[in-house]
C-alpha positions in Angstrom: 0.0 0.0 0.0 1.2 3.5 -0.9 0.9 6.1 1.9 0.9 9.8 0.9 2.8 12.2 3.2 1.6 15.7 2.2 3.9 18.7 2.9 4.2 22.2 1.8 7.5 23.2 0.1 8.7 24.5 3.5 7.8 24.5 7.2 7.2 20.8 8.0 8.5 19.8 11.4 11.2 17.3 10.4 10.6 14.7 13.1 6.9 14.7 12.4 7.7 13.7 8.8 10.6 11.3 9.4 9.3 9.3 12.3 6.0 8.3 10.8 7.8 7.8 7.4 10.1 5.3 9.0 7.3 3.6 10.8 5.3 3.2 7.6 8.3 2.0 5.7 9.4 -0.4 8.4 5.8 -1.9 8.4 6.2 -2.7 4.7 4.1 0.2 3.2 5.4 2.6 0.6 5.7 6.2 1.8 5.4 8.8 -0.9 6.2 12.5 -0.4 3.6 14.7 -2.0 3.9 18.5 -2.2 2.4 21.5 -3.9 5.6 22.0 -6.0 8.2 19.7 -7.5 11.8 19.6 -6.3 12.6 19.4 -2.6 10.9 20.4 0.6 12.7 22.2 3.4 12.1 20.7 6.8 12.5 22.5 10.1 13.5 21.7 13.7 11.1 24.1 15.3 12.2 27.4 13.8 15.6 26.3 12.5 16.2 24.9 9.0 16.9 21.2 9.0 17.2 18.7 6.1 15.6 18.8 2.6 13.7 15.9 1.1 12.8 15.1 -2.5 9.2 15.4 -3.6 7.9 12.2 -5.2 4.6 13.5 -6.6 2.9 16.9 -6.9 -0.7 17.7 -5.8 -2.8 18.3 -8.8 -0.9 15.6 -10.8 -1.7 12.8 -8.4 -4.9 11.5 -6.8 -6.0 10.0 -3.5 -7.1 7.0 -5.6 -3.4 5.9 -5.9 -2.9 5.9 -2.1 -4.3 3.8 0.7 -3.9 6.5 3.4 -2.6 10.0 4.1 -0.3 11.4 6.7 -0.2 15.1 7.5 2.9 16.1 9.4 2.8 19.3 11.4 5.0 22.3 11.9 3.4 25.7 12.2 4.1 27.0 8.7 3.5 23.7 6.9 -0.3 23.3 7.4 -0.8 27.1 7.2 0.7 27.0 3.7 -1.2 23.9 2.7 -4.6 25.4 3.7 -4.1 28.2 1.3 -3.6 25.9 -1.7 -6.9 24.8 -3.2 -5.4 21.6 -4.8 -3.8 20.5 -1.5 -7.1 21.1 0.4 -9.0 19.1 -2.3 -6.4 16.3 -2.1 -6.9 16.0 1.7 -10.7 16.1 1.4 -10.7 13.4 -1.2 -9.2 10.9 1.3 -12.2 11.6 3.6 -14.7 11.3 0.6 -13.1 7.9 -0.3 -13.1 6.6 3.3 -9.4 6.3 3.5 -7.4 6.7 6.8 -5.9 10.0 7.6 -3.3 10.8 10.3 -2.5 14.3 11.4 -0.1 15.5 14.1 0.4 18.8 16.0 -0.6 21.8 13.8 -1.6 19.6 10.8 -5.4 19.7 11.6 -5.4 23.3 10.3 -5.5 21.7 6.9 -8.4 19.5 8.0 -10.3 22.6 9.2 -9.8 24.2 5.8 -11.0 21.0 4.1 -14.2 21.1 6.2 -14.0 17.5 7.3 -14.2 17.9 11.1 -17.9 18.1 11.8 -18.8 15.4 14.3 -15.2 14.2 14.6 -13.2 14.0 17.8 -9.5 14.8 17.6 -6.5 16.2 19.3 -3.8 18.6 18.1 -1.4 21.2 19.4 -3.5 23.0 22.0 -3.6 26.4 20.2 -5.8 24.8 17.5 -8.7 23.8 19.8 -10.8 26.9 19.0 -10.3 26.4 15.2 -11.3 22.7 15.6 -14.4 23.5 17.6 -15.4 26.3 15.2 -15.1 23.7 12.4 -17.6 21.4 14.1 -15.1 19.1 15.8 -14.6 18.1 19.4 -11.1 18.8 20.7 -9.6 16.5 23.4 -6.2 16.7 25.2 -5.0 13.2 24.6 -1.7 11.7 23.5 -3.4 10.0 20.5 -7.0 9.9 19.4 -8.5 7.5 16.8 -11.9 8.7 15.6 -14.1 6.5 13.5 -17.3 8.6 13.7 -17.1 9.6 10.1 -16.4 8.2 6.6 -12.9 7.2 7.6 -10.5 6.6 10.5 -8.8 9.8 11.7 -5.7 9.4 13.8 -4.4 12.6 15.6 -1.7 13.5 18.2 -0.7 16.7 19.9 3.1 17.0 19.5 6.4 15.3 18.7 6.5 13.8 22.2 3.4 11.8 21.1 5.0 10.3 18.0 5.5 6.8 19.3 1.8 6.5 20.2 0.8 8.3 17.0 2.8 5.9 14.8 1.5 2.8 16.6 -2.1 3.9 16.3 -1.7 4.7 12.6 -0.1 1.4 11.9 -2.9 -0.4 13.7 -5.4 1.4 11.5 -3.5 0.5 8.4 -3.3 -3.1 9.4 -7.0 -3.4 10.1 
C-alpha cells in the first residue's frame, strides 16, 4: 500500500515527517512525499532549518485513488501554507470522501479545518488549534493520541512530537485493520 505524506515546500516539522515515514516504511508500506511544488521540501527543527527531502509527486498531478492512506505532518508553517492551496485542500478532502485513513499531528489539523472534514469528529492537536477545531464542528480533546471512527474514515491525531511513538503505533494499527 502507498501512503501519501503531504507537505508544503517548507515549514514541515522534520521529526513529524521522518518518524511516521520510518514507521510506515518499516511496516512494509510505501511512503510517498507529495507536495504542492516539484523539487525538494525544506524541513525544520522548530524554527531552524533542518534537512531537505525530494518530492515524489505533486498535488494536482496525483490522486487519492493511488494511495491507501494520508499522513499530515505538522510544523506551524506547513499546514498554514497547505490550507491556502486549493489543490492541497481538495487532495486532503478526497481521502475523507473515499473513506481512506488520515493521520495528522500537531498543527496539521489546520488543513483539515480548511477541508471542512471535522464536523462530528473528535480529535487532538497542538493546544492552540482547539478553538479552530471547535469552530469547524469538531470536538477537541487533550490526549496523546485519538483515533476517531465517527465519520467516513478513520482519523488518527496526536498533539506534538513527544506523542510520535503512540501516533505511529495507532496509525499502523489502523492501516493493518
